[in-house]
C-alpha positions in Angstrom: 11.5 -49.7 -48.0 12.6 -52.4 -45.5 16.4 -52.1 -47.1 16.1 -48.2 -46.2 15.0 -48.9 -42.6 17.6 -51.7 -42.1 20.2 -49.1 -43.5 19.1 -46.4 -41.0 19.2 -48.9 -38.1 22.6 -50.2 -39.3 23.9 -46.7 -39.4 22.8 -46.0 -36.0 24.1 -49.3 -34.4 27.5 -48.3 -36.2 27.4 -44.7 -34.4 26.5 -46.2 -31.0 29.3 -49.1 -31.4 31.8 -46.3 -32.4 30.7 -44.1 -29.2 30.8 -47.2 -27.1 34.5 -47.8 -28.2 35.3 -44.1 -27.7 34.0 -44.0 -24.4 36.2 -46.9 -23.4 39.1 -45.3 -24.5 38.5 -42.2 -22.6 38.3 -44.4 -19.7 41.6 -45.5 -20.4 43.1 -42.0 -20.9 41.6 -40.0 -18.4 43.6 -40.1 -15.3 43.4 -36.6 -14.0 40.2 -36.1 -12.4 38.9 -34.3 -15.4 35.5 -34.2 -17.2 35.0 -34.5 -20.8 31.4 -33.9 -22.8 30.6 -34.8 -26.3 27.3 -34.9 -28.3 26.0 -34.6 -31.7 22.8 -34.4 -33.3 21.7 -36.1 -37.0 18.4 -36.5 -38.9 17.2 -39.9 -39.2 14.9 -41.2 -42.1 12.1 -43.1 -40.4 10.6 -44.0 -43.5 7.4 -42.6 -45.2 9.1 -39.2 -45.7 9.3 -38.5 -42.0 12.4 -37.6 -40.3 13.5 -37.8 -36.9 16.2 -35.6 -35.2 18.4 -38.0 -33.1 20.5 -36.6 -30.2 23.1 -38.6 -28.4 26.0 -37.5 -26.1 27.8 -38.7 -23.1 29.7 -37.2 -20.2 32.9 -38.6 -18.6 33.8 -37.8 -15.2 36.8 -39.0 -13.3 38.1 -38.7 -9.8 34.5 -38.8 -8.2 34.9 -42.0 -6.3 37.7 -43.5 -4.2 38.7 -46.1 -7.0 39.1 -43.0 -9.5 36.8 -45.1 -11.9 35.4 -43.1 -14.7 31.7 -42.4 -14.6 30.1 -42.3 -18.0 26.7 -40.9 -18.3 24.7 -40.8 -21.6 21.8 -38.6 -22.6 19.7 -37.9 -25.7 17.1 -39.5 -27.4 18.9 -42.5 -29.0 18.2 -45.8 -26.9 19.5 -49.3 -27.4 17.4 -52.2 -26.0 19.8 -54.4 -24.1 17.5 -57.3 -24.6 17.1 -57.2 -28.3 20.0 -55.3 -29.4 17.7 -52.9 -31.2 18.5 -49.1 -31.4 15.7 -46.5 -31.8 15.3 -42.8 -31.7 12.5 -42.0 -28.9 10.5 -38.9 -28.9 11.6 -38.0 -25.4 15.2 -37.3 -24.6 17.3 -37.8 -21.5 19.0 -34.6 -20.2 22.5 -34.4 -19.1 22.6 -34.2 -15.2 25.2 -33.4 -12.9 24.7 -34.1 -9.0 27.3 -32.1 -6.8 27.5 -32.8 -3.3 27.9 -29.5 -1.4 28.7 -29.5 2.6 25.1 -28.2 3.4 23.3 -29.4 0.3 23.1 -31.2 -3.0 23.0 -29.5 -6.2 21.4 -30.9 -9.2 22.0 -29.4 -12.9 20.0 -30.5 -15.8 20.7 -29.1 -19.4 17.2 -28.9 -21.1 17.6 -26.6 -24.4 14.5 -24.9 -25.2 12.7 -25.3 -21.9 11.7 -22.5 -19.5 10.5 -23.0 -15.8 6.6 -22.9 -16.8 7.5 -26.0 -19.2 8.7 -28.5 -16.3 7.7 -30.6 -13.6 9.9 -31.7 -10.6 9.1 -34.2 -8.3 10.9 -35.6 -5.2 10.0 -39.0 -3.9 12.7 -39.9 -1.0 15.8 -40.3 -3.0 14.5 -40.4 -6.5 14.1 -37.2 -8.3 12.0 -37.1 -11.4 12.2 -34.3 -13.9 9.7 -33.8 -16.8 9.6 -31.2 -19.4 7.8 -30.1 -22.8 7.6 -27.4 -25.0 6.6 -27.8 -28.7 8.8 -30.7 -30.0 11.3 -30.5 -27.0 10.3 -33.1 -24.3 12.7 -34.3 -21.6 12.4 -37.0 -19.1 14.8 -38.3 -16.3 14.9 -40.1 -13.2 17.9 -39.2 -10.8 18.8 -41.5 -8.0 20.1 -39.1 -5.2 23.0 -40.1 -2.8 20.2 -39.9 0.2 16.5 -39.2 0.8 15.3 -35.6 0.8 12.2 -34.0 1.9 10.1 -31.9 -0.7 10.0 -28.8 1.5 13.8 -28.6 1.4 13.9 -28.4 -2.5 14.3 -25.1 -4.3 14.6 -25.0 -8.2 14.9 -22.4 -10.9 15.4 -22.7 -14.6 17.1 -20.2 -17.0 18.2 -20.6 -20.5 17.4 -24.3 -20.6 19.6 -25.0 -17.3 17.7 -26.3 -14.4 19.2 -26.0 -11.1 17.8 -27.8 -8.1 19.1 -27.0 -4.7 18.1 -29.9 -2.1 18.8 -28.9 1.4 19.3 -31.3 4.6 
């Protein structure tokens, strides 16, 4: 049984290493201020006849800062502990988040498939926006650091077809 767990762990490590290499190469190739998003899902045998759905993806955005450095943001439920190097599949996923600065407000978009407005909790504390959502086996959590602080009274949000839109007014 330990060989099976080691094999699964090795497979996940290999996938993450390959994705990390891909992200590095995308950073070298992306020079035009474009955005690229890739994701995938696979089943992982966690032992004892139980399977878990592993979801991992990343978004690469270019041209968002003065240095034109790529911004890579991962999402999903596959996480690697930086201290131990152990990769695990979590029960809670991180949604893909976009923070868009408009002239008079900030728009935050979150992709959370399977979630409706009744399933979600949105909290704002200064410049930290916390999202929690759960419906059946779909569970999401993300803390987003905003470019500046906002008051809760200036926040509006809606959720349609798993896309959460949050508008933060100055």
